[in-house]
N, C-alpha and C positions, 0 to 999 in steps of 0.2 A: 750227803751224798758221805756223809762218816762212816755210816752203819754199810750201806753198797762198800764202800771202796775197802773198811776192812774185811768185808766177804770177801771181798776178792785177795785179797791179799793172805785172809788163809786157805782160801782156799790154794795158790800161790806156791805157797809153803808147802800144805801136804804133796801136791802135786810133783815139788821139789826136791826132794826132802832135806826138807828148812825148817828151823823152830820158828814156831810164832810167841816170843820167848815176848816176855810180857813191858819189858823194856821196847820190843820194838811193838806192841801195839800200843804201848803208851802215846811213844812217838807218832804214831803216823795219826791217833785220832786226834792228837794235839793239832797238829796242821793238819789235818781237815779241816776241826774245826774252825780255824781264822779264815781272816778275807783276809789277813795283810802277810808279808812275809817274813819267818821267823826265823834268828839267828840262832849258832846253836845253844848260845847262853841263855837266851827269851827261855828255849824247849825247856832246856834244863832246869830252870826258871822254874814254869808251869809243871814241870817233871815231878818236881820235888813236892806237890801238893800229891800227885798218886802214887811214888816210890820215895819209900822210907831211904833218907841218905844219898841218893842219883850221885853216880860220878858221871867229871864227863867224859871218860872215857864212854861207857857205856851209852849217853846223849849219842858219839860219831861215830860208833860203831854199828848202832839205828841207823843213824843218818846217813851213813855209807851204804848198808846196807839198802832199803829201803830205795834211794841214789839208785844202786850201780841197778832193782830190779826192774827201778820204771816209773815207780809205785810216789814219787816225789824229786819237784825239777829246782835245781840251785839256782838261784840268781846271782849272775858274779859281780852283774854292777852292783846289787843292795848285801851281797855279802853272805845271804839264807835265802829260806830253802820256804816250796809252796809245795801243796800236795797236790799231784799227775790231779786235771778236773776231764781229761777231753780220753781217759778209758786207759793208760795205758800204751806208751809209745814208748820208745824209746828215740836216742837220737835227734830227729826233727822240731823241736819244738818255738816257736813262736809268743812272745809275750809283748802287751804292752804295759809299760809301768810310768805312773805319775811324778814327775819330777818334783810337785808337791805335797803328799801323803803319801807315797808311796805304793796305793792301788796297783795292785801288780790284775791283772786279766788274760789267761796261758785263749790263744787263740786257734780255733779247730785244721789245722794243719791249711792254710789259705796257701801257704808259700810255694811255689814250684820248684825242686831243686834241682832239678834234672838237670840245668846248664851246669849247676857249680858243681854236682856228682863225675859230668861229664869232663868238666874239664882239669878237673881231679885225677879220673880215671888217665888222662891222657900221660898227665906225667907222672903215672904209675905213686899217687898220693891214696892210701887209704883214709875218707871216711868218718870219725868214730864219733860224734857228736859234734850235730850244727843244731843252733841255739842261737833266735833272732830277738834282742829287747829292745825296742822303739820305743825311745823315751817321748813324753808329751804328757799334760793337763788333761786331766781324766774333769767327767762332765758336772763332779760338785768342786771340786776348784778356778771350772772355769768360766761356774755362773758366780763366784767371790770376788 
């Protein structure tokens, strides 16, 4: 997933006139190589292996950029981030999250948000983001 995601991200930046900086690339690469969500300071710690003396604002700016562009997602309940595994959608994401080990699986848009969208429109509410976090136990934690 890493090379494909980085290639898409690079092409996205070029197409939109954004800079594909080393910190942005490294933050996205770190998240793409992870199987679990990472907090900003976890990313900062890993980034220090790639960049000499990275600072928190650099990490937060890169996280904010990739989040706005739809390449990473924020897992609000864990205060952490994961790389988008389903091909760059903005606004409608669903996650399965293990309560024991923090395993996170992004689902392929299986929830139909049409009723929610219609209800929101009926009261002139503009939905900007609709994230569903489903908590439970993963297969590994279920079997132990």
